[in-house]
C-alpha positions as CSV (number, residue, x, y, z in Angstrom):
1,M,10.6,-0.3,13.7
2,L,13.2,1.8,12.4
3,T,12.7,1.1,8.4
4,V,8.8,0.6,8.7
5,N,7.9,3.9,10.8
6,K,11.3,6.4,9.8
7,S,8.8,9.1,9.1
8,K,6.8,9.0,11.9
9,L,9.2,8.1,14.6
10,S,11.3,11.3,13.3
11,A,8.8,13.2,14.9
12,I,8.3,11.9,18.3
13,P,11.2,13.7,20.9
14,L,12.6,11.4,23.9
15,V,10.5,12.1,26.8
16,D,14.0,11.8,29.2
17,D,18.0,11.8,28.5
18,L,19.2,8.4,28.1
19,V,22.1,8.2,30.3
20,L,23.9,5.5,28.0
21,D,27.7,3.8,29.5
22,K,30.2,6.7,26.8
23,Q,27.3,8.9,26.4
24,T,24.1,10.8,27.0
25,V,21.8,11.6,24.5
26,A,19.5,14.4,25.2
27,K,15.6,15.1,25.9
28,G,13.8,15.8,22.8
29,T,15.9,14.2,20.8
30,P,13.8,12.0,17.5
31,L,12.9,8.6,18.7
32,T,15.1,7.8,14.7
33,S,18.2,9.5,16.6
34,V,18.4,7.2,19.4
35,I,17.6,4.0,17.3
36,E,19.7,4.9,15.5
37,I,22.8,4.8,18.4
38,A,22.0,1.5,18.9
39,I,22.3,0.1,15.6
40,A,25.2,2.0,15.0
41,E,27.0,0.5,18.3
42,R,24.8,-2.5,18.6
43,A,28.2,-4.7,20.1
44,R,28.6,-1.9,22.8
45,T,25.2,-1.1,23.3
46,L,23.4,-4.5,24.0
47,A,24.0,-4.4,27.4
48,Q,21.9,-1.6,27.4
49,S,19.2,-2.7,25.2
50,P,16.2,-3.5,27.4
51,A,17.1,-0.5,28.4
52,I,17.0,1.7,24.8
53,L,13.9,0.3,24.1
54,D,12.5,1.0,27.5
55,F,13.4,4.8,27.0
56,V,11.8,4.8,23.3
57,M,8.9,2.5,24.0
58,R,8.1,5.6,27.4
59,S,8.1,8.1,24.7
60,L,5.8,6.2,22.5
61,D,3.5,6.2,25.6
62,A,3.9,9.4,25.8
63,Q,2.5,10.7,22.1
64,K,-1.4,12.6,22.8
65,E,-1.5,12.6,19.0
């Protein structure tokens, strides 16, 4: 997802704050950053992967352009 769509995803902001176990990703953060956090922290975020994907998909769904 990130490799193929990086340029487009970097222009799409997170629509809500994403609260993870050890950090909060602020609303407005580019989706590329959210996905990169999930990849970099995959051992720690594995259980939270469905929630991260849900936030990414909701942000994509909120797009009007």
